[in-house]
TORKOL-4160 file (C-alpha; in steps of 0.2 Angstrom, whole numbers, padded with zeros to 4 digits, m for minus):
105
<pt num="1" X="m0705" Y="0372" Z="0676"/>
<pt num="2" X="m0689" Y="0376" Z="0685"/>
<pt num="3" X="m0700" Y="0387" Z="0697"/>
<pt num="4" X="m0708" Y="0372" Z="0704"/>
<pt num="5" X="m0693" Y="0366" Z="0711"/>
<pt num="6" X="m0688" Y="0382" Z="0717"/>
<pt num="7" X="m0703" Y="0384" Z="0726"/>
<pt num="8" X="m0700" Y="0368" Z="0734"/>
<pt num="9" X="m0686" Y="0372" Z="0742"/>
<pt num="10" X="m0673" Y="0365" Z="0730"/>
<pt num="11" X="m0667" Y="0382" Z="0724"/>
<pt num="12" X="m0651" Y="0381" Z="0732"/>
<pt num="13" X="m0646" Y="0364" Z="0724"/>
<pt num="14" X="m0650" Y="0369" Z="0707"/>
<pt num="15" X="m0640" Y="0384" Z="0710"/>
<pt num="16" X="m0625" Y="0374" Z="0716"/>
<pt num="17" X="m0627" Y="0361" Z="0702"/>
<pt num="18" X="m0628" Y="0375" Z="0688"/>
<pt num="19" X="m0613" Y="0386" Z="0696"/>
<pt num="20" X="m0602" Y="0368" Z="0698"/>
<pt num="21" X="m0606" Y="0365" Z="0678"/>
<pt num="22" X="m0603" Y="0382" Z="0674"/>
<pt num="23" X="m0585" Y="0382" Z="0684"/>
<pt num="24" X="m0582" Y="0365" Z="0677"/>
<pt num="25" X="m0584" Y="0371" Z="0657"/>
<pt num="26" X="m0575" Y="0386" Z="0660"/>
<pt num="27" X="m0559" Y="0377" Z="0667"/>
<pt num="28" X="m0561" Y="0367" Z="0653"/>
<pt num="29" X="m0561" Y="0382" Z="0641"/>
<pt num="30" X="m0545" Y="0389" Z="0650"/>
<pt num="31" X="m0535" Y="0373" Z="0648"/>
<pt num="32" X="m0539" Y="0375" Z="0629"/>
<pt num="33" X="m0533" Y="0393" Z="0630"/>
<pt num="34" X="m0517" Y="0388" Z="0638"/>
<pt num="35" X="m0513" Y="0373" Z="0628"/>
<pt num="36" X="m0516" Y="0383" Z="0612"/>
<pt num="37" X="m0504" Y="0398" Z="0619"/>
<pt num="38" X="m0489" Y="0384" Z="0624"/>
<pt num="39" X="m0492" Y="0376" Z="0607"/>
<pt num="40" X="m0490" Y="0393" Z="0597"/>
<pt num="41" X="m0476" Y="0397" Z="0608"/>
<pt num="42" X="m0467" Y="0379" Z="0608"/>
<pt num="43" X="m0468" Y="0379" Z="0589"/>
<pt num="44" X="m0463" Y="0396" Z="0585"/>
<pt num="45" X="m0446" Y="0396" Z="0597"/>
<pt num="46" X="m0443" Y="0380" Z="0587"/>
<pt num="47" X="m0445" Y="0389" Z="0570"/>
<pt num="48" X="m0435" Y="0404" Z="0577"/>
<pt num="49" X="m0419" Y="0394" Z="0586"/>
<pt num="50" X="m0417" Y="0378" Z="0575"/>
<pt num="51" X="m0427" Y="0378" Z="0559"/>
<pt num="52" X="m0431" Y="0394" Z="0551"/>
<pt num="53" X="m0442" Y="0385" Z="0536"/>
<pt num="54" X="m0452" Y="0376" Z="0550"/>
<pt num="55" X="m0469" Y="0375" Z="0547"/>
<pt num="56" X="m0478" Y="0383" Z="0561"/>
<pt num="57" X="m0495" Y="0381" Z="0558"/>
<pt num="58" X="m0492" Y="0362" Z="0556"/>
<pt num="59" X="m0484" Y="0361" Z="0572"/>
<pt num="60" X="m0497" Y="0370" Z="0580"/>
<pt num="61" X="m0511" Y="0359" Z="0572"/>
<pt num="62" X="m0503" Y="0343" Z="0577"/>
<pt num="63" X="m0498" Y="0351" Z="0595"/>
<pt num="64" X="m0515" Y="0357" Z="0598"/>
<pt num="65" X="m0525" Y="0340" Z="0592"/>
<pt num="66" X="m0515" Y="0331" Z="0604"/>
<pt num="67" X="m0515" Y="0343" Z="0618"/>
<pt num="68" X="m0530" Y="0342" Z="0632"/>
<pt num="69" X="m0532" Y="0321" Z="0626"/>
<pt num="70" X="m0514" Y="0316" Z="0636"/>
<pt num="71" X="m0509" Y="0321" Z="0651"/>
<pt num="72" X="m0493" Y="0316" Z="0648"/>
<pt num="73" X="m0491" Y="0325" Z="0631"/>
<pt num="74" X="m0498" Y="0341" Z="0642"/>
<pt num="75" X="m0484" Y="0338" Z="0655"/>
<pt num="76" X="m0472" Y="0339" Z="0642"/>
<pt num="77" X="m0479" Y="0355" Z="0632"/>
<pt num="78" X="m0480" Y="0364" Z="0649"/>
<pt num="79" X="m0460" Y="0359" Z="0651"/>
<pt num="80" X="m0455" Y="0361" Z="0635"/>
<pt num="81" X="m0463" Y="0380" Z="0636"/>
<pt num="82" X="m0456" Y="0384" Z="0653"/>
<pt num="83" X="m0439" Y="0378" Z="0647"/>
<pt num="84" X="m0439" Y="0387" Z="0632"/>
<pt num="85" X="m0444" Y="0405" Z="0640"/>
<pt num="86" X="m0433" Y="0419" Z="0643"/>
<pt num="87" X="m0418" Y="0408" Z="0635"/>
<pt num="88" X="m0407" Y="0413" Z="0621"/>
<pt num="89" X="m0408" Y="0399" Z="0606"/>
<pt num="90" X="m0391" Y="0391" Z="0610"/>
<pt num="91" X="m0398" Y="0388" Z="0628"/>
<pt num="92" X="m0412" Y="0382" Z="0620"/>
<pt num="93" X="m0404" Y="0371" Z="0609"/>
<pt num="94" X="m0392" Y="0364" Z="0623"/>
<pt num="95" X="m0406" Y="0361" Z="0637"/>
<pt num="96" X="m0422" Y="0360" Z="0629"/>
<pt num="97" X="m0422" Y="0350" Z="0614"/>
<pt num="98" X="m0426" Y="0333" Z="0626"/>
<pt num="99" X="m0441" Y="0340" Z="0635"/>
<pt num="100" X="m0448" Y="0346" Z="0619"/>
<pt num="101" X="m0446" Y="0330" Z="0608"/>
<pt num="102" X="m0463" Y="0324" Z="0602"/>
<pt num="103" X="m0470" Y="0340" Z="0602"/>
<pt num="104" X="m0456" Y="0348" Z="0591"/>
<pt num="105" X="m0446" Y="0336" Z="0579"/>
């Protein structure tokens, strides 16, 4: 069935549409991986710097449930992670807590 449209000169159009669909799908998967990575990093840094008994598994689940559904949450997650990278725990507590409110307690 797909051969008939290709024979009628619609092959390039079908190829373009298929390529766009695959590109969008891969882009969504990449965003999911990035959000999962950000959630993991933020939750673990909070445990390491603020509360050694913090349940990082529950934090990651809650974070990943919200990530990708709310652009504001995604922006705050990215900002929280970038704020907490390459900083000492004292710098994170002093500078990053406002950026991370709502992602970690």
